[in-house]
C-alpha positions in Angstrom: -41.9 59.3 10.5 -39.5 58.9 13.5 -37.1 56.8 11.3 -37.0 59.4 8.6 -36.3 62.2 11.2 -33.5 60.0 12.7 -32.0 59.3 9.4 -32.1 62.9 8.3 -30.4 63.9 11.7 -27.6 61.3 11.2 -27.0 62.4 7.6 -26.9 66.0 8.7 -24.2 65.1 11.3 -22.1 63.2 9.0 -22.2 65.9 6.3 -21.3 68.6 8.9 -18.6 66.3 10.4 -17.1 65.6 6.9 -17.5 69.3 5.8 -14.9 70.4 8.5 -12.3 68.0 7.1 -13.0 68.9 3.6 -12.7 72.7 4.5 -9.3 72.0 6.2 -8.1 70.1 3.2 -9.1 72.9 0.8 -7.4 75.5 2.9 -4.2 73.4 3.0 -4.4 73.1 -0.8 -4.8 76.8 -1.1 -1.7 77.4 1.1 0.4 74.8 -0.9 -0.6 76.4 -4.2 2.0 78.4 -5.9 5.8 78.5 -6.6 8.2 77.1 -4.1 11.9 76.3 -3.9 13.7 73.8 -1.9 16.2 75.6 0.2 17.8 72.7 1.8 17.5 68.9 2.4 18.5 67.8 5.9 18.6 64.6 7.6 17.5 63.5 11.2 20.5 61.7 12.8 24.3 62.2 12.7 26.5 61.2 9.8 26.8 61.8 6.2 24.0 60.2 4.0 23.6 59.7 0.3 20.0 59.0 -0.8 17.7 59.2 -3.7 14.4 61.0 -3.2 11.2 60.3 -5.0 13.1 57.6 -6.9 14.7 60.4 -9.1 17.8 62.1 -8.0 20.0 62.6 -5.0 18.9 64.6 -2.1 21.5 67.3 -3.1 20.1 67.7 -6.4 16.7 68.7 -5.0 18.4 71.8 -3.2 17.5 74.7 -5.4 14.8 72.9 -7.2 11.7 74.9 -8.3 8.3 73.5 -7.5 4.9 74.5 -8.9 1.6 73.4 -7.3 -1.9 74.0 -8.9 -4.6 73.5 -6.3 -7.7 73.4 -8.6 -6.5 70.3 -10.5 -3.9 68.9 -8.1 -1.2 69.0 -10.8 2.3 70.3 -10.4 5.9 70.0 -11.5 9.3 70.5 -10.2 12.6 71.4 -12.0 15.9 69.9 -11.2 18.5 72.8 -12.1 21.8 71.7 -10.6 24.3 71.1 -13.6 25.8 68.1 -11.8 22.4 66.4 -11.7 19.9 64.9 -14.3 18.3 68.2 -15.0 14.8 68.9 -16.4 11.2 69.4 -15.3 9.1 66.5 -13.8 5.5 66.5 -13.7 3.2 65.1 -10.8 -0.3 64.9 -9.4 -0.7 65.6 -5.6 -3.5 65.2 -3.1 -4.0 65.8 0.4 -6.0 62.9 1.6 -9.1 63.2 3.6 -9.7 59.6 4.5 -9.5 58.4 8.0 -7.2 55.7 6.8 -4.5 58.1 6.0 -2.4 59.9 8.8 -3.3 63.5 9.0 -0.6 65.8 7.7 0.2 63.6 4.7 0.6 64.7 1.2 0.5 62.0 -1.5 2.7 62.7 -4.7 2.6 60.6 -7.8 5.2 61.2 -10.5 3.6 61.4 -14.1 4.5 62.0 -17.7 3.8 65.1 -19.8 0.2 64.3 -19.9 -0.1 64.0 -16.2 -0.7 60.2 -16.4 1.2 57.8 -14.3 2.9 54.9 -16.1 3.4 52.9 -13.0 0.7 54.2 -10.6 3.3 54.5 -8.1 3.4 57.4 -5.6 5.0 58.6 -2.4 3.4 59.6 0.9 5.2 62.5 2.4 4.6 63.9 5.9 3.9 67.6 5.9 5.7 68.6 9.2 5.2 72.4 8.8 3.1 74.7 6.5 2.7 78.3 6.6 2.1 81.0 4.0 5.8 81.3 3.4 7.4 77.9 4.4 6.8 74.2 4.1 8.8 71.1 5.5 8.3 67.7 4.2 9.8 64.5 5.6 10.2 61.1 4.0 11.7 58.1 5.6 14.2 56.5 3.3 16.5 53.3 3.6 20.2 54.5 3.6 22.8 52.0 4.3 20.4 49.5 5.8 19.1 52.1 8.2 15.8 54.1 8.0 16.7 57.9 8.0 14.1 60.7 8.0 14.9 63.3 5.1 13.5 66.7 5.5 12.8 69.0 2.4 12.8 72.6 3.4 10.7 74.8 1.1 10.3 78.5 0.8 7.4 80.0 -1.0 8.4 82.4 -3.8 6.6 85.8 -4.5 3.9 85.4 -7.1 
């Protein structure tokens, strides 16, 4: 009987401990949900950089891009609209990991086809540096000219 009580107590503690993490993840997903626009892409460090983000288009092409996040199925899309870029809508799936193996504040984004299935199963880990009801900042480390540079994507939430 003592073993049963001890097992029940440990199970309850684990469920309560994990519940807090899951609640935080759900709240973050609700905050991310909706329509966003990338106002600017900035670099940490001095100099002029040219980089490709998400293995798609140059960082400048992401400025003005429209993003849509759906929280209940973790799908989304972004549209590149600059005429000097490869325009169009790209689909993705996204998740805010809850595992202790993943650094807190990460967002995993995996590009997909029209059916939201990945052809390569490749994805990107982006650090969410700031998230409020109206703004969000992601950073990604990229290799530029043999050096690692942090690229920041500065989002503004659009009215629904």
